[in-house]
MIKE-82654 format. One record per atom (N, C-alpha, C): residue number from 1; chain; atom name; y, z, x. Coordinates in steps of 0.1 Angstrom, whole numbers, plus 5000, padded with zeros to 4 digits. Layout:
BEGIN
+-----+-----+------+------+------+------+
! seq ! mol ! atom !    Y !    Z !    X !
+-----+-----+------+------+------+------+
! NUM !   A !   CA !    Y !    Z !    X !
...
+-----+-----+------+------+------+------+
//
This chain:
BEGIN
+-----+-----+------+------+------+------+
! seq ! mol ! atom !    Y !    Z !    X !
+-----+-----+------+------+------+------+
!   1 !   A !    N ! 8358 ! 2638 ! 4630 !
!   1 !   A !   CA ! 8362 ! 2647 ! 4640 !
!   1 !   A !    C ! 8356 ! 2661 ! 4637 !
!   2 !   A !    N ! 8350 ! 2666 ! 4647 !
!   2 !   A !   CA ! 8344 ! 2680 ! 4646 !
!   2 !   A !    C ! 8354 ! 2690 ! 4651 !
!   3 !   A !    N ! 8356 ! 2700 ! 4644 !
!   3 !   A !   CA ! 8366 ! 2710 ! 4648 !
!   3 !   A !    C ! 8358 ! 2723 ! 4653 !
!   4 !   A !    N ! 8361 ! 2727 ! 4665 !
!   4 !   A !   CA ! 8354 ! 2739 ! 4670 !
!   4 !   A !    C ! 8364 ! 2751 ! 4668 !
!   5 !   A !    N ! 8359 ! 2761 ! 4661 !
!   5 !   A !   CA ! 8367 ! 2772 ! 4658 !
!   5 !   A !    C ! 8359 ! 2784 ! 4663 !
!   6 !   A !    N ! 8365 ! 2792 ! 4672 !
!   6 !   A !   CA ! 8358 ! 2804 ! 4678 !
!   6 !   A !    C ! 8365 ! 2816 ! 4672 !
!   7 !   A !    N ! 8357 ! 2824 ! 4666 !
!   7 !   A !   CA ! 8363 ! 2836 ! 4659 !
!   7 !   A !    C ! 8355 ! 2849 ! 4663 !
!   8 !   A !    N ! 8347 ! 2849 ! 4672 !
!   8 !   A !   CA ! 8340 ! 2861 ! 4676 !
!   8 !   A !    C ! 8341 ! 2863 ! 4691 !
!   9 !   A !    N ! 8339 ! 2875 ! 4695 !
!   9 !   A !   CA ! 8339 ! 2878 ! 4709 !
!   9 !   A !    C ! 8327 ! 2871 ! 4716 !
!  10 !   A !    N ! 8316 ! 2870 ! 4710 !
!  10 !   A !   CA ! 8305 ! 2863 ! 4717 !
!  10 !   A !    C ! 8308 ! 2848 ! 4719 !
!  11 !   A !    N ! 8315 ! 2842 ! 4709 !
!  11 !   A !   CA ! 8319 ! 2828 ! 4711 !
!  11 !   A !    C ! 8329 ! 2826 ! 4723 !
!  12 !   A !    N ! 8338 ! 2835 ! 4723 !
!  12 !   A !   CA ! 8348 ! 2835 ! 4734 !
!  12 !   A !    C ! 8341 ! 2837 ! 4748 !
!  13 !   A !    N ! 8332 ! 2846 ! 4749 !
!  13 !   A !   CA ! 8324 ! 2849 ! 4761 !
!  13 !   A !    C ! 8316 ! 2837 ! 4765 !
!  14 !   A !    N ! 8310 ! 2830 ! 4755 !
!  14 !   A !   CA ! 8303 ! 2818 ! 4758 !
!  14 !   A !    C ! 8312 ! 2807 ! 4764 !
!  15 !   A !    N ! 8323 ! 2805 ! 4758 !
!  15 !   A !   CA ! 8333 ! 2795 ! 4763 !
!  15 !   A !    C ! 8337 ! 2799 ! 4777 !
!  16 !   A !    N ! 8339 ! 2811 ! 4780 !
!  16 !   A !   CA ! 8344 ! 2816 ! 4793 !
!  16 !   A !    C ! 8333 ! 2817 ! 4803 !
!  17 !   A !    N ! 8320 ! 2816 ! 4798 !
!  17 !   A !   CA ! 8308 ! 2816 ! 4807 !
!  17 !   A !    C ! 8307 ! 2830 ! 4814 !
!  18 !   A !    N ! 8310 ! 2841 ! 4807 !
!  18 !   A !   CA ! 8309 ! 2854 ! 4813 !
!  18 !   A !    C ! 8303 ! 2864 ! 4803 !
!  19 !   A !    N ! 8300 ! 2876 ! 4808 !
!  19 !   A !   CA ! 8295 ! 2886 ! 4799 !
!  19 !   A !    C ! 8307 ! 2895 ! 4795 !
!  20 !   A !    N ! 8304 ! 2904 ! 4786 !
!  20 !   A !   CA ! 8315 ! 2913 ! 4781 !
!  20 !   A !    C ! 8318 ! 2923 ! 4793 !
!  21 !   A !    N ! 8308 ! 2927 ! 4801 !
!  21 !   A !   CA ! 8311 ! 2936 ! 4812 !
!  21 !   A !    C ! 8320 ! 2929 ! 4823 !
!  22 !   A !    N ! 8317 ! 2916 ! 4825 !
!  22 !   A !   CA ! 8325 ! 2908 ! 4834 !
!  22 !   A !    C ! 8340 ! 2907 ! 4830 !
!  23 !   A !    N ! 8341 ! 2905 ! 4817 !
!  23 !   A !   CA ! 8355 ! 2904 ! 4812 !
!  23 !   A !    C ! 8362 ! 2917 ! 4813 !
!  24 !   A !    N ! 8356 ! 2928 ! 4809 !
!  24 !   A !   CA ! 8362 ! 2941 ! 4810 !
!  24 !   A !    C ! 8365 ! 2945 ! 4825 !
!  25 !   A !    N ! 8356 ! 2941 ! 4834 !
!  25 !   A !   CA ! 8359 ! 2944 ! 4848 !
!  25 !   A !    C ! 8371 ! 2936 ! 4853 !
!  26 !   A !    N ! 8372 ! 2923 ! 4850 !
!  26 !   A !   CA ! 8383 ! 2915 ! 4854 !
!  26 !   A !    C ! 8396 ! 2920 ! 4848 !
!  27 !   A !    N ! 8396 ! 2924 ! 4836 !
!  27 !   A !   CA ! 8408 ! 2929 ! 4829 !
!  27 !   A !    C ! 8412 ! 2943 ! 4834 !
!  28 !   A !    N ! 8403 ! 2951 ! 4838 !
!  28 !   A !   CA ! 8406 ! 2964 ! 4843 !
!  28 !   A !    C ! 8413 ! 2963 ! 4857 !
!  29 !   A !    N ! 8408 ! 2954 ! 4865 !
!  29 !   A !   CA ! 8415 ! 2952 ! 4878 !
!  29 !   A !    C ! 8428 ! 2944 ! 4876 !
!  30 !   A !    N ! 8428 ! 2935 ! 4867 !
!  30 !   A !   CA ! 8441 ! 2928 ! 4863 !
!  30 !   A !    C ! 8447 ! 2921 ! 4874 !
!  31 !   A !    N ! 8460 ! 2924 ! 4876 !
!  31 !   A !   CA ! 8468 ! 2917 ! 4886 !
!  31 !   A !    C ! 8472 ! 2926 ! 4897 !
!  32 !   A !    N ! 8474 ! 2920 ! 4909 !
!  32 !   A !   CA ! 8480 ! 2928 ! 4920 !
!  32 !   A !    C ! 8495 ! 2924 ! 4920 !
!  33 !   A !    N ! 8503 ! 2933 ! 4921 !
!  33 !   A !   CA ! 8518 ! 2931 ! 4921 !
!  33 !   A !    C ! 8524 ! 2934 ! 4935 !
!  34 !   A !    N ! 8532 ! 2925 ! 4940 !
!  34 !   A !   CA ! 8538 ! 2927 ! 4953 !
!  34 !   A !    C ! 8552 ! 2921 ! 4953 !
!  35 !   A !    N ! 8561 ! 2926 ! 4961 !
!  35 !   A !   CA ! 8574 ! 2921 ! 4962 !
!  35 !   A !    C ! 8575 ! 2909 ! 4971 !
!  36 !   A !    N ! 8584 ! 2900 ! 4968 !
!  36 !   A !   CA ! 8586 ! 2888 ! 4977 !
!  36 !   A !    C ! 8601 ! 2886 ! 4978 !
!  37 !   A !    N ! 8606 ! 2885 ! 4990 !
!  37 !   A !   CA ! 8620 ! 2882 ! 4992 !
!  37 !   A !    C ! 8622 ! 2868 ! 4996 !
!  38 !   A !    N ! 8631 ! 2861 ! 4989 !
!  38 !   A !   CA ! 8634 ! 2847 ! 4992 !
!  38 !   A !    C ! 8649 ! 2845 ! 4990 !
!  39 !   A !    N ! 8656 ! 2840 ! 5000 !
!  39 !   A !   CA ! 8670 ! 2838 ! 4999 !
!  39 !   A !    C ! 8678 ! 2851 ! 4996 !
!  40 !   A !    N ! 8673 ! 2862 ! 5002 !
!  40 !   A !   CA ! 8679 ! 2875 ! 5000 !
!  40 !   A !    C ! 8677 ! 2880 ! 4986 !
!  41 !   A !    N ! 8669 ! 2874 ! 4978 !
!  41 !   A !   CA ! 8666 ! 2879 ! 4964 !
!  41 !   A !    C ! 8652 ! 2884 ! 4964 !
!  42 !   A !    N ! 8651 ! 2896 ! 4957 !
!  42 !   A !   CA ! 8638 ! 2902 ! 4955 !
!  42 !   A !    C ! 8632 ! 2898 ! 4942 !
!  43 !   A !    N ! 8619 ! 2894 ! 4942 !
!  43 !   A !   CA ! 8612 ! 2891 ! 4930 !
!  43 !   A !    C ! 8598 ! 2896 ! 4931 !
!  44 !   A !    N ! 8592 ! 2900 ! 4920 !
!  44 !   A !   CA ! 8579 ! 2905 ! 4920 !
!  44 !   A !    C ! 8569 ! 2895 ! 4916 !
!  45 !   A !    N ! 8558 ! 2894 ! 4924 !
!  45 !   A !   CA ! 8547 ! 2884 ! 4922 !
!  45 !   A !    C ! 8536 ! 2892 ! 4915 !
!  46 !   A !    N ! 8530 ! 2886 ! 4905 !
!  46 !   A !   CA ! 8518 ! 2892 ! 4899 !
!  46 !   A !    C ! 8507 ! 2882 ! 4900 !
!  47 !   A !    N ! 8498 ! 2885 ! 4909 !
!  47 !   A !   CA ! 8487 ! 2876 ! 4912 !
!  47 !   A !    C ! 8474 ! 2881 ! 4906 !
!  48 !   A !    N ! 8467 ! 2873 ! 4898 !
!  48 !   A !   CA ! 8454 ! 2877 ! 4892 !
!  48 !   A !    C ! 8444 ! 2879 ! 4903 !
!  49 !   A !    N ! 8435 ! 2889 ! 4900 !
!  49 !   A !   CA ! 8423 ! 2891 ! 4909 !
!  49 !   A !    C ! 8414 ! 2879 ! 4908 !
!  50 !   A !    N ! 8405 ! 2878 ! 4918 !
!  50 !   A !   CA ! 8396 ! 2866 ! 4918 !
!  50 !   A !    C ! 8387 ! 2865 ! 4905 !
!  51 !   A !    N ! 8383 ! 2876 ! 4900 !
!  51 !   A !   CA ! 8375 ! 2875 ! 4887 !
!  51 !   A !    C ! 8383 ! 2869 ! 4876 !
!  52 !   A !    N ! 8396 ! 2874 ! 4875 !
!  52 !   A !   CA ! 8405 ! 2869 ! 4864 !
!  52 !   A !    C ! 8408 ! 2854 ! 4867 !
!  53 !   A !    N ! 8410 ! 2850 ! 4879 !
!  53 !   A !   CA ! 8413 ! 2836 ! 4882 !
!  53 !   A !    C ! 8401 ! 2827 ! 4878 !
!  54 !   A !    N ! 8389 ! 2832 ! 4880 !
!  54 !   A !   CA ! 8377 ! 2824 ! 4876 !
!  54 !   A !    C ! 8377 ! 2823 ! 4860 !
!  55 !   A !    N ! 8380 ! 2833 ! 4853 !
!  55 !   A !   CA ! 8380 ! 2833 ! 4839 !
!  55 !   A !    C ! 8391 ! 2823 ! 4834 !
!  56 !   A !    N ! 8403 ! 2824 ! 4840 !
!  56 !   A !   CA ! 8414 ! 2814 ! 4837 !
!  56 !   A !    C ! 8410 ! 2800 ! 4840 !
!  57 !   A !    N ! 8403 ! 2798 ! 4851 !
!  57 !   A !   CA ! 8398 ! 2784 ! 4854 !
!  57 !   A !    C ! 8388 ! 2779 ! 4844 !
!  58 !   A !    N ! 8379 ! 2787 ! 4839 !
!  58 !   A !   CA ! 8369 ! 2783 ! 4829 !
!  58 !   A !    C ! 8376 ! 2780 ! 4816 !
!  59 !   A !    N ! 8386 ! 2788 ! 4812 !
!  59 !   A !   CA ! 8393 ! 2786 ! 4800 !
!  59 !   A !    C ! 8401 ! 2773 ! 4801 !
!  60 !   A !    N ! 8408 ! 2770 ! 4812 !
!  60 !   A !   CA ! 8415 ! 2758 ! 4814 !
!  60 !   A !    C ! 8406 ! 2746 ! 4813 !
!  61 !   A !    N ! 8395 ! 2747 ! 4819 !
!  61 !   A !   CA ! 8385 ! 2736 ! 4819 !
!  61 !   A !    C ! 8380 ! 2733 ! 4805 !
!  62 !   A !    N ! 8378 ! 2744 ! 4798 !
!  62 !   A !   CA ! 8373 ! 2742 ! 4784 !
!  62 !   A !    C ! 8384 ! 2735 ! 4775 !
!  63 !   A !    N ! 8396 ! 2740 ! 4777 !
!  63 !   A !   CA ! 8407 ! 2735 ! 4769 !
!  63 !   A !    C ! 8410 ! 2720 ! 4772 !
!  64 !   A !    N ! 8409 ! 2717 ! 4785 !
!  64 !   A !   CA ! 8412 ! 2703 ! 4789 !
!  64 !   A !    C ! 8401 ! 2694 ! 4784 !
!  65 !   A !    N ! 8389 ! 2699 ! 4783 !
!  65 !   A !   CA ! 8378 ! 2690 ! 4778 !
!  65 !   A !    C ! 8377 ! 2689 ! 4763 !
!  66 !   A !    N ! 8382 ! 2699 ! 4756 !
!  66 !   A !   CA ! 8380 ! 2700 ! 4742 !
!  66 !   A !    C ! 8393 ! 2699 ! 4733 !
!  67 !   A !    N ! 8404 ! 2701 ! 4739 !
!  67 !   A !   CA ! 8416 ! 2701 ! 4731 !
!  67 !   A !    C ! 8421 ! 2686 ! 4729 !
!  68 !   A !    N ! 8423 ! 2683 ! 4717 !
!  68 !   A !   CA ! 8428 ! 2669 ! 4714 !
!  68 !   A !    C ! 8443 ! 2670 ! 4712 !
!  69 !   A !    N ! 8450 ! 2663 ! 4721 !
!  69 !   A !   CA ! 8464 ! 2663 ! 4721 !
!  69 !   A !    C ! 8469 ! 2651 ! 4714 !
!  70 !   A !    N ! 8481 ! 2652 ! 4707 !
!  70 !   A !   CA ! 8486 ! 2639 ! 4701 !
!  70 !   A !    C ! 8492 ! 2630 ! 4712 !
!  71 !   A !    N ! 8492 ! 2617 ! 4709 !
!  71 !   A !   CA ! 8498 ! 2608 ! 4719 !
!  71 !   A !    C ! 8513 ! 2609 ! 4718 !
!  72 !   A !    N ! 8519 ! 2608 ! 4730 !
!  72 !   A !   CA ! 8534 ! 2609 ! 4730 !
!  72 !   A !    C ! 8539 ! 2596 ! 4735 !
+-----+-----+------+------+------+------+
//
């Protein structure tokens, strides 16, 4: 079994399929926060911007394809 260990920023950027500038841009814009009322209760929603969603999608895809989970 080969173990992939990523320990540098360039390795992470390769996994995420983005550049350092793209990552900084997505993180700077971060999340948009807005209130939502349901059943007379107020809660705050934090929704990632589109760039951050794409980064999260790439990370999820990488983990699903490369993470070996124990059988349950």
